C-alpha positions in Angstrom: -11.0 -99.2 -29.9 -12.2 -97.1 -27.0 -12.2 -93.5 -28.5 -13.0 -91.6 -25.1 -10.2 -94.1 -23.0 -7.6 -94.0 -26.5 -7.2 -97.9 -25.3 -7.7 -101.0 -27.3 -10.0 -104.1 -25.5 -11.5 -107.4 -25.5 -15.0 -107.2 -27.2 -14.9 -110.6 -25.8 -13.3 -111.6 -22.9 -12.4 -114.3 -22.6 -11.8 -114.5 -26.3 -14.3 -116.8 -28.2 -13.4 -120.2 -29.6 -12.2 -119.9 -33.6 -15.6 -121.5 -34.6 -17.6 -119.0 -32.8 -19.7 -116.9 -34.9 -19.0 -114.0 -32.8 -14.8 -115.0 -33.1 -13.0 -112.2 -35.4 -12.6 -114.7 -38.5 -16.1 -115.6 -38.1 -19.3 -113.7 -39.6 -19.8 -111.3 -37.0 -16.7 -109.3 -37.6 -17.0 -109.7 -41.5 -17.3 -106.2 -42.8 -19.1 -107.0 -46.1 -22.1 -108.4 -44.3 -22.0 -106.5 -40.8 -20.9 -103.2 -41.8 -20.4 -102.1 -45.6 -24.3 -101.3 -45.8 -24.1 -98.6 -43.5 -20.8 -97.3 -43.2 -19.8 -97.2 -47.1 -22.3 -95.7 -49.8 -23.7 -97.4 -52.8 -22.9 -101.0 -51.7 -23.5 -104.3 -53.2 -22.6 -106.9 -50.9 -23.0 -109.4 -53.8 -22.4 -112.6 -51.6 -21.4 -115.7 -53.8 -23.2 -118.7 -52.0 -21.7 -121.4 -54.0 -18.3 -120.5 -53.0 -19.3 -118.7 -49.8 -17.0 -115.7 -50.8 -17.8 -111.6 -51.5 -17.3 -109.5 -54.8 -18.9 -106.8 -53.1 -18.3 -102.8 -54.7 -19.3 -99.5 -53.8 -19.3 -96.0 -55.0 -17.3 -95.0 -51.8 -15.9 -96.4 -49.4 -17.0 -94.1 -46.4 -20.3 -92.4 -45.6 -20.4 -89.8 -48.8 -23.4 -87.2 -49.2 -25.2 -89.7 -51.9 -25.5 -92.3 -49.1 -28.2 -89.9 -47.9 -28.7 -87.5 -50.5 -28.9 -89.6 -53.7 -27.0 -89.2 -56.7 -25.8 -85.9 -57.0 -24.7 -85.2 -60.6 -28.3 -83.3 -61.4 -28.0 -81.5 -58.4 -24.2 -80.2 -58.7 -25.1 -79.2 -62.4 -28.0 -77.2 -61.1 -26.2 -75.4 -58.4 -23.5 -74.6 -60.9 -26.3 -73.1 -63.3 -26.4 -69.4 -62.4 -29.7 -68.7 -64.6 -31.6 -71.0 -62.4 -34.5 -69.6 -60.7 -34.5 -69.1 -56.9 -37.4 -71.5 -55.9 -36.0 -74.2 -58.4 -36.0 -77.7 -56.9 -32.7 -78.6 -55.2 -32.7 -82.4 -57.7 -31.6 -83.7 -54.0 -33.0 -85.9 -51.3 -32.9 -85.2 -47.8 -33.8 -81.4 -47.9 -35.9 -79.3 -45.5 -39.8 -79.8 -46.1 -39.2 -83.6 -46.3 -42.2 -85.5 -44.3 -41.2 -85.9 -40.8 -41.8 -89.9 -41.1 -40.0 -90.1 -44.5 -37.2 -88.3 -42.7 -37.0 -90.9 -39.8 -37.1 -93.8 -42.3 -34.0 -92.2 -44.5 -31.9 -92.0 -41.1 -33.5 -95.5 -40.1 -32.5 -97.2 -43.2 -28.9 -97.5 -41.1 -30.0 -96.5 -37.7 -32.4 -99.7 -36.9 -32.4 -103.3 -36.6 -33.3 -104.4 -39.7 -33.2 -107.4 -42.4 -32.1 -106.2 -46.1 -34.5 -106.9 -49.1 -32.4 -105.6 -52.0 -28.6 -105.7 -53.2 -28.1 -102.2 -53.4 -30.0 -99.3 -51.3 -31.2 -96.9 -53.8 -32.1 -93.5 -52.2 -35.1 -91.9 -52.9 -38.3 -90.9 -51.2 -40.3 -93.7 -51.1 -40.8 -96.4 -48.6 -37.8 -97.4 -46.2 -39.5 -100.9 -46.1 -39.0 -100.7 -50.7 -35.3 -101.7 -49.2 -35.4 -103.1 -45.5 -37.7 -104.7 -43.1 -37.2 -103.2 -39.5 -37.4 -105.4 -36.6 -40.3 -105.3 -34.2 -40.3 -105.4 -30.3 -39.1 -109.3 -30.3 -38.0 -111.0 -27.0 -34.3 -111.2 -26.9 -34.0 -108.0 -28.8 -36.5 -105.7 -26.9 -37.7 -106.2 -23.1 -41.2 -107.5 -22.9 -42.2 -103.8 -22.7 -40.6 -102.5 -25.4 -37.5 -101.2 -24.0 -33.9 -101.4 -25.9 -32.3 -104.5 -24.6 -29.5 -105.9 -27.4 -28.1 -103.9 -30.0 -30.9 -102.3 -31.5 -29.9 -99.0 -32.4 -32.5 -96.0 -32.4 -35.7 -96.8 -34.8 -37.2 -99.2 -33.3 -37.1 -97.4 -29.8 -38.1 -93.7 -31.2 -41.0 -94.9 -33.5 -42.4 -96.1 -30.0 -42.4 -92.8 -28.9 -45.4 -89.7 -28.7 -42.6 -87.6 -29.8 -42.3 -89.9 -33.1 -46.6 -89.8 -33.4 -46.4 -85.6 -33.3 -43.9 -85.5 -35.9 -40.6 -84.7 -33.9 -37.8 -86.2 -36.2 -34.2 -86.8 -35.5 -33.2 -83.6 -37.1 -35.6 -81.9 -34.5 -32.3 -82.9 -31.4 -29.5 -83.6 -33.9 -27.7 -81.6 -36.3 -27.9 -83.6 -39.5 -24.3 -83.8 -40.5 -22.6 -83.9 -37.6 -24.7 -86.0 -35.3 -24.3 -83.8 -32.2 -26.9 -82.5 -29.7 -28.5 -79.2 -31.0 -28.3 -77.9 -27.2 -26.8 -79.6 -23.9 -28.6 -81.3 -21.3 -32.0 -80.1 -20.0 -31.9 -77.1 -22.8 -32.6 -79.7 -25.4 -35.6 -80.7 -23.9 -36.6 -77.2 -23.1 -36.7 -76.5 -27.0 -40.0 -77.9 -27.0 -41.2 -78.5 -23.3 -42.0 -76.0 -20.0 -38.6 -75.8 -18.6 -40.8 -73.6 -15.4 -43.1 -77.1 -15.3 -40.7 -79.8 -16.2 -37.0 -78.9 -15.5 -38.1 -78.2 -11.6 -37.8 -80.3 -8.4 -41.8 -80.4 -8.2 -41.5 -82.6 -11.6 -38.4 -84.7 -11.1 -37.9 -84.8 -7.2 -34.4 -84.6 -7.4 -31.8 -82.1 -6.2 -31.6 -79.2 -9.3 -28.6 -80.2 -11.3 -28.0 -83.2 -10.0 -27.7 -86.6 -12.3 -31.8 -87.5 -11.3 -32.6 -84.1 -12.6 -31.7 -84.8 -16.0 -34.7 -85.5 -18.4 -32.7 -88.2 -20.0 -31.6 -89.9 -16.6 -35.7 -90.8 -16.4 -37.1 -90.8 -19.9 -34.0 -92.1 -21.8 -32.0 -94.7 -20.0 -29.2 -96.0 -21.4 -27.2 -99.2 -21.8 -23.8 -100.1 -22.8 -23.2 -101.7 -26.1 -19.8 -103.2 -27.1 -17.9 -102.6 -23.8 -18.0 -99.0 -23.9 -20.6 -97.5 -26.0 -23.2 -95.8 -23.8 -26.9 -95.7 -26.0 -29.8 -94.5 -25.0 -33.7 -95.9 -25.2 -35.2 -93.3 -27.5 -38.8 -94.2 -26.8 -39.3 -91.5 -24.2 -41.3 -93.2 -21.8 -42.4 -92.4 -18.5 -40.8 -94.9 -16.0 -42.7 -97.6 -14.6 -41.3 -99.4 -11.9 -44.7 -101.0 -11.0 -44.2 -102.8 -14.3 -40.8 -104.2 -12.9 -42.6 -105.7 -9.9 -45.2 -107.9 -12.1 -43.1 -108.5 -15.7 -39.1 -108.1 -14.7 -38.8 -105.6 -16.8 -36.0 -102.7 -16.1 -36.8 -99.0 -15.1 -35.3 -96.3 -15.0 -35.4 -95.7 -11.1 -33.7 -98.7 -10.3 -31.1 -98.2 -13.0 -29.6 -96.0 -10.5 -30.8 -96.8 -7.2 -29.2 -100.3 -7.6 -29.4 -101.5 -4.0 -33.3 -100.6 -3.6 -36.1 -102.7 -5.1 -38.5 -102.1 -7.9 -41.4 -102.2 -5.1 -39.3 -99.3 -3.2 -39.2 -97.6 -6.8 -42.8 -97.9 -7.2 -44.2 -96.8 -4.3 -42.1 -94.0 -4.7 -43.9 -92.9 -7.8 -47.0 -93.6 -6.4 -46.2 -91.0 -3.3 -45.1 -88.5 -5.8 -47.8 -88.7 -8.8 -50.5 -90.6 -7.0 -52.0 -94.4 -8.1 -53.0 -93.5 -11.8 -50.8 -93.9 -15.0 -51.5 -92.9 -18.1 -52.2 -96.0 -20.6 -49.5 -97.5 -22.2 -48.9 -100.2 -24.6 -46.5 -101.8 -23.0 -48.8 -102.9 -20.1 -49.8 -104.9 -23.0 -46.9 -105.9 -24.4 -45.5 -107.2 -21.0 -48.4 -109.1 -20.0 -47.6 -111.7 -22.7 -44.9 -113.2 -20.4 -47.0 -114.1 -17.6 -50.5 -115.6 -19.7 -50.6 -115.3 -23.6 -54.4 -116.4 -23.4 -55.4 -113.9 -20.8 -53.2 -111.2 -22.8 -55.0 -111.8 -26.2 -57.8 -109.2 -25.6 -55.4 -106.8 -25.3 -53.6 -107.7 -28.0 -56.4 -107.7 -30.3 -57.4 -104.1 -28.9 -53.6 -102.9 -29.4 -53.7 -104.5 -32.9 -56.8 -102.6 -33.8 -56.1 -99.1 -32.4 -54.4 -96.9 -35.0 -53.5 -94.0 -32.8 -50.9 -96.4 -31.7 -47.4 -96.9 -32.8 -46.9 -99.2 -35.7 -44.3 -101.1 -34.2 -46.2 -101.8 -30.9 -49.4 -103.0 -33.3 -46.9 -105.0 -35.1 -45.7 -106.9 -32.5 -49.0 -107.5 -31.5 -49.7 -109.5 -34.3 -46.5 -111.1 -33.9 -48.0 -112.5 -30.8 -51.9 -112.9 -32.3 -49.8 -115.6 -34.7 -49.6 -117.9 -31.8 -53.1 -118.1 -31.5 -54.1 -117.6 -35.1 -56.2 -121.0 -34.8 -58.6 -119.0 -32.7 -61.5 -117.5 -34.6 -61.6 -114.3 -33.1 -57.9 -113.5 -33.3 -58.0 -114.6 -36.7 -60.5 -112.1 -37.8 -58.7 -109.6 -36.3 -55.4 -109.8 -38.1 -57.6 -110.4 -41.5 -59.0 -107.1 -40.6 -55.8 -105.2 -40.5 -53.9 -106.7 -43.5 -54.8 -103.6 -45.7 -53.7 -101.4 -42.6 -52.5 -97.9 -43.8 -49.2 -99.3 -41.8 -46.6 -101.7 -43.6 -45.2 -102.7 -40.3 -48.7 -103.9 -39.2 -49.5 -105.6 -42.9 -46.4 -107.5 -43.2 -46.7 -108.8 -39.8 -50.5 -109.7 -39.8 -49.5 -111.6 -43.4 -46.9 -113.6 -41.2 -49.3 -114.1 -38.5 -51.6 -115.9 -41.0 -49.1 -118.3 -42.6 -50.7 -121.2 -40.7 -54.1 -120.3 -41.8 -55.4 -123.2 -44.2 -54.3 -122.8 -47.6 -57.3 -122.3 -49.7 -58.4 -119.2 -47.2 -54.8 -118.0 -47.1 -54.6 -117.9 -51.0 -57.8 -115.9 -51.0 -56.5 -113.2 -48.7 -53.5 -112.5 -49.7 -53.4 -112.8 -53.2 -54.9 -109.4 -53.2 -51.8 -108.2 -51.6 -49.4 -109.2 -53.9 -49.5 -105.9 -55.8 -48.8 -104.3 -52.5 -46.9 -101.0 -53.1 -44.4 -101.8 -50.4 -41.7 -104.7 -51.1 -41.2 -105.7 -47.5 -45.0 -106.5 -47.8 -45.0 -108.4 -51.3 -42.2 -110.5 -49.9 -44.2 -111.7 -47.0 -47.0 -112.5 -49.2 -44.6 -114.4 -51.3 -43.6 -116.5 -47.8 -46.7 -117.0 -46.6 -48.1 -118.2 -50.4 -44.7 -120.9 -50.5 -46.8 -124.0 -50.2 -49.4 -122.4 -53.1 -48.6 -123.4 -56.6 -48.8 -120.9 -59.1 -51.5 -122.5 -61.4 -54.1 -122.3 -58.4 -53.5 -118.4 -58.7 -56.4 -116.2 -60.4 -55.0 -115.5 -63.9 -55.3 -112.0 -63.3 -52.4 -112.1 -60.3 -50.0 -114.5 -61.8 -47.8 -111.7 -62.9 -47.8 -110.0 -59.6 -47.3 -113.4 -58.2 -44.2 -114.4 -60.5 -43.0 -110.8 -59.2 -43.5 -111.1 -55.9 -41.4 -114.5 -56.1 -38.7 -112.9 -57.4 -38.5 -110.6 -55.2 -38.8 -113.2 -52.5 -35.9 -115.2 -54.2 -33.8 -111.9 -54.2 -34.5 -111.3 -50.6 -33.1 -114.8 -49.6 -30.1 -114.6 -51.7 -29.3 -111.1 -50.2 -29.3 -112.8 -46.4 -27.6 -116.2 -47.6 -24.2 -114.9 -45.3 -26.3 -115.3 -42.3 -27.3 -118.3 -40.5 -30.9 -116.8 -40.1 -31.0 -116.4 -43.8 -30.3 -120.1 -44.7 -32.6 -121.1 -42.0 -35.4 -119.0 -43.6 -34.6 -120.5 -46.8 -34.7 -124.0 -45.2 -38.0 -123.4 -43.6 -39.3 -122.3 -47.1 -38.3 -125.3 -48.9 -39.5 -127.2 -46.2 -43.3 -125.5 -47.0 -42.9 -126.2 -50.8 -42.4 -130.0 -50.1 -38.2 -129.6 -51.0 -36.3 -131.7 -48.6 -33.2 -131.9 -50.0 -32.7 -128.4 -50.4 -33.7 -127.9 -46.8 -31.4 -129.9 -46.0 -28.9 -128.2 -47.5 -29.8 -124.7 -46.0 -29.8 -126.0 -42.7 -26.1 -127.5 -43.5 -25.3 -124.3 -44.9 -26.6 -121.9 -41.6 -24.5 -124.3 -39.5 -21.6 -123.6 -41.6 -21.8 -119.7 -41.3 -22.5 -120.5 -37.2 -22.0 -123.8 -35.9 -24.2 -122.6 -32.6 -27.4 -121.7 -34.7 -28.9 -124.5 -32.3 -32.7 -123.2 -33.9 -31.6 -124.6 -37.5 -29.9 -127.6 -36.0 -33.4 -128.5 -33.9 -35.1 -127.3 -37.0 -32.3 -129.9 -39.2 -33.5 -132.9 -36.7 -36.9 -132.7 -36.8 -36.6 -132.7 -40.4 -34.7 -136.0 -40.5 -37.6 -137.4 -38.3 -40.1 -136.6 -40.5 -38.4 -138.4 -43.1 -37.6 -141.4 -41.1 -33.9 -140.8 -41.3 -33.9 -141.7 -37.6 -30.5 -142.4 -37.1 -29.4 -138.9 -38.5 -32.3 -137.4 -36.4 -30.3 -138.8 -33.3 -27.0 -137.4 -34.1 -28.2 -134.6 -34.9 -30.2 -134.1 -31.8 -26.9 -134.8 -29.8 -24.8 -132.3 -31.4 -27.4 -129.8 -30.1 -27.1 -131.1 -26.9 -23.5 -130.8 -27.0 -23.4 -127.3 -28.3 -26.1 -125.9 -25.9 -26.3 -128.4 -23.0 -29.0 -126.1 -21.2 -31.8 -126.2 -23.9 -34.2 -128.3 -22.9 -36.4 -129.0 -26.0 -33.4 -130.8 -27.4 -33.6 -133.4 -24.8 -37.1 -133.8 -24.6 -37.3 -134.5 -28.9 -34.1 -136.8 -28.5 -36.2 -138.6 -25.6 -38.9 -138.8 -27.5 -37.2 -140.1 -30.9 -35.4 -143.1 -28.3 -38.6 -143.8 -26.7 
């Protein structure tokens, strides 16, 4: 439903086939899986994997006060007590005085692309990552330099920004209950920034009051999602058409000047502001697209630089994981497994998954007691092939608890093809091929076009010397995604 034009429209035109995950009868349009956790209050999805059904429970079908403020009974009773001292703690969450990072995390639990870790979100003032694992600047979700691409909402882009690093929060710009802006146009930015310096043609080089003179036009370019919904990139970055010329990333200039080239835009920026640019992590991340090997020193530097956004450093860890066989890279990842940022710890752990088992056990055992659930789950996943009997006795209880949390995480995501694929890969690490094949097949029941699961299943058949089954599955992959080259290559090797 298009609220602005008051009309119905097709999200997908032409309408997807009935076996497509995006069809209205399939998973992408399922309220229990895709909507309820953020659009209702205290939701327990309660997916039953054996029957592929839901027994979902909630306290309120819409977003109520307790969705953000936590249980309200103590607060209500306190407010009704006329004898309470005026400085009494209000016994409620999300109130004035909350630290900037926690406020952003409280909003970010819904306004982010993330994986759910536990059945029911319990509003508290602990890390968001005790309940969710936010996505990093992964290819497909974000452009190579960290700009928004897929529907990633706001948290991931905002936490890249200098504003976030300097204590700006969601409520700095948005009314907390209505979500509306606190001021319109450039007046909003001028509540912090000097309008005489920035709301001036000497700065923006566009006619006053024109679209190009709006701060958001250059620093928060938008993209339409779901056909009609314009969402702005909240990384609040300086336009870099010079990166567009080298790496094919978008830039705000050509978002308006569509008939001009990125080279034209880059030269214009040089004419206005000179040759020099402030260093930005996007240069390092974008360079990965052309040559990962050449990008490694920059990625190591970014990973180790605690002044940089945690999400960019975690993304550096993700890329470094592809070169973990190199000793300097491995050591750089080891150096940050106790980093102050849980997102960095999590992705450093994942990047070390291919290190030799004994070495990996020694490195990760200490992290079984990490205070953040997402990190403990990552440790459990990375120790999938390590038997409990080899764990030091004083860590066995923590190992068992991390494994329970990991099982809960897999159960919570069993209604997604990606969740079943993850479970299958976990079973493979534990030398449980029957369970792995079952999980891959469940993934394909959920999304028959999940090429990654189909290719993984075919390779598993091959490793088990089930060559005929492998051939069938490779051919199915080609049928559903005829432009996927690796499927042809693998099939050719099988038949050679």
